[in-house]
C-alpha positions in Angstrom: 60.5 -54.2 -40.3 58.9 -52.8 -43.5 59.6 -54.5 -46.8 62.1 -52.6 -48.8 61.0 -53.5 -52.3 57.4 -53.2 -53.3 56.4 -54.8 -56.6 52.9 -53.3 -56.6 54.3 -49.8 -56.5 57.3 -50.7 -58.7 59.8 -49.8 -55.9 63.0 -51.9 -55.9 66.2 -52.0 -53.9 69.1 -54.2 -54.9 72.4 -55.1 -53.4 75.3 -56.1 -55.5 78.6 -57.5 -54.5 81.7 -57.6 -56.7 84.7 -59.8 -55.9 87.9 -58.9 -57.7 89.4 -62.3 -56.9 88.1 -65.4 -55.1 89.9 -64.5 -51.9 89.1 -60.6 -52.0 86.7 -58.9 -49.8 83.5 -57.9 -51.6 82.8 -54.4 -52.8 79.0 -53.6 -52.1 76.7 -51.3 -54.1 73.2 -50.6 -53.5 70.7 -49.5 -56.2 67.2 -48.3 -55.8 64.5 -47.3 -58.4 60.9 -46.3 -58.4 58.7 -44.2 -60.8 59.8 -41.0 -59.1 63.6 -41.4 -59.8 63.7 -43.0 -63.3 63.1 -41.4 -66.6 59.6 -41.6 -68.2 61.1 -43.7 -71.0 61.9 -46.5 -68.7 58.7 -46.6 -66.5 57.9 -50.2 -66.0 61.4 -51.3 -65.9 62.3 -50.1 -62.4 63.5 -53.5 -61.2 66.1 -53.6 -64.0 67.2 -50.1 -63.3 67.7 -50.8 -59.6 69.7 -53.9 -60.4 71.8 -52.0 -62.8 72.5 -49.1 -60.4 73.5 -51.7 -57.7 75.9 -53.5 -60.0 77.4 -50.2 -61.4 78.0 -48.8 -58.0 79.7 -52.1 -56.9 81.8 -52.1 -59.9 82.7 -48.4 -59.5 83.9 -49.1 -55.9 85.8 -52.3 -56.8 87.7 -51.0 -59.8 87.9 -47.2 -59.0 85.9 -46.3 -62.0 84.7 -42.7 -62.0 81.9 -43.4 -64.4 80.1 -46.6 -64.7 76.5 -45.5 -65.6 75.8 -42.4 -67.8 72.1 -42.5 -66.6 73.3 -41.7 -63.1 75.0 -38.4 -64.3 71.7 -36.6 -65.1 71.7 -33.8 -67.6 74.9 -32.0 -68.7 73.0 -28.7 -69.2 73.1 -26.0 -66.7 69.4 -25.8 -66.5 67.6 -28.8 -64.7 64.5 -30.2 -66.4 61.1 -29.4 -65.1 60.8 -32.5 -62.8 64.3 -31.9 -61.3 64.1 -28.2 -60.6 62.8 -28.5 -57.1 65.3 -31.4 -56.3 68.3 -29.5 -57.4 67.3 -26.4 -55.5 66.8 -28.3 -52.2 69.6 -30.8 -52.5 73.0 -29.8 -51.0 76.1 -29.9 -53.0 78.5 -32.8 -52.3 82.0 -32.0 -51.0 83.5 -32.1 -54.5 81.2 -29.4 -55.6 78.8 -31.5 -57.6 75.2 -32.1 -57.3 73.1 -35.0 -58.7 72.3 -33.1 -61.8 75.8 -31.6 -62.3 78.4 -34.3 -62.8 82.0 -34.0 -61.5 84.6 -32.5 -63.9 86.2 -35.9 -64.4 82.9 -37.5 -65.3 82.1 -34.7 -67.7 85.4 -35.2 -69.4 84.9 -38.9 -69.6 81.5 -38.5 -71.1 82.8 -36.2 -73.8 85.6 -38.7 -74.6 83.1 -41.5 -75.0 80.5 -39.3 -76.9 83.1 -38.2 -79.5 85.1 -41.4 -79.4 88.4 -39.6 -78.4 91.6 -41.2 -77.3 91.7 -40.5 -73.5 95.6 -40.5 -73.4 95.7 -37.9 -76.1 93.1 -35.8 -74.4 95.0 -36.0 -71.1 98.2 -34.8 -72.9 96.3 -32.0 -74.6 94.6 -31.0 -71.3 97.9 -30.8 -69.5 99.4 -28.4 -72.1 96.2 -26.4 -72.3 96.3 -25.9 -68.5 100.0 -25.3 -68.5 100.7 -28.1 -66.1 102.8 -31.3 -66.2 99.7 -33.4 -65.5 96.0 -32.7 -65.5 95.8 -33.4 -61.7 98.1 -30.3 -61.2 95.6 -27.9 -62.9 93.2 -25.7 -61.1 89.4 -26.4 -61.2 88.8 -23.3 -63.3 91.4 -24.3 -65.8 90.0 -27.8 -66.1 86.4 -26.3 -66.5 87.8 -24.2 -69.2 89.4 -27.1 -71.0 86.3 -29.2 -70.8 84.2 -26.3 -72.3 86.9 -25.9 -75.1 87.0 -29.6 -76.0 83.3 -29.8 -76.0 82.9 -26.9 -78.4 85.8 -28.1 -80.6 84.3 -31.6 -80.9 80.9 -30.3 -81.7 82.2 -27.7 -84.2 84.7 -29.9 -86.0 85.5 -33.4 -84.5 88.1 -34.2 -87.3 90.1 -31.1 -86.7 90.1 -31.9 -82.9 91.2 -35.5 -83.7 94.1 -34.1 -85.8 95.1 -31.8 -83.0 95.0 -34.7 -80.4 97.0 -36.9 -82.7 99.9 -34.3 -82.5 100.2 -35.5 -79.0 100.7 -39.1 -79.8 104.2 -40.5 -78.9 106.2 -41.7 -82.0 106.5 -45.4 -82.4 110.0 -46.8 -82.9 110.2 -49.4 -85.6 112.8 -52.0 -85.1 114.6 -53.3 -88.1 
């Protein structure tokens, strides 16, 4: 059997297991990294990248987190970078309609929330109204894509105005006297 990790070529494979409690079954995640699948900025740190990927994947499985590692998303732009163009053209799309360089809608929305430091509960409420549904889950993919484009443009153009709009969806707090 050949060796999976190869230090001389900076190829690393890690396995991480997350236990939610002492008696729970483990949630396993694998991570790999080598110079061909990491950014030029982190060449030389492939071992740490592989470990981080394994841990993030195990955490994502254990806790149902849609987005653990932003670096796994790739670019949010529609055009792939020069080193990824061939990969995107030859990689099949997954069942949910995303590819490695095009994140899922949920992950794109989470990234926007983090990037602009928005309240996720208020964004969900705004999204449901924008899409004309009771919850965001009830909206069509096209409506959710439209909302994500809208919120990205609004945040980029005038974040303060967007925050004011979002605050209008906050539930009033009752003060007990």
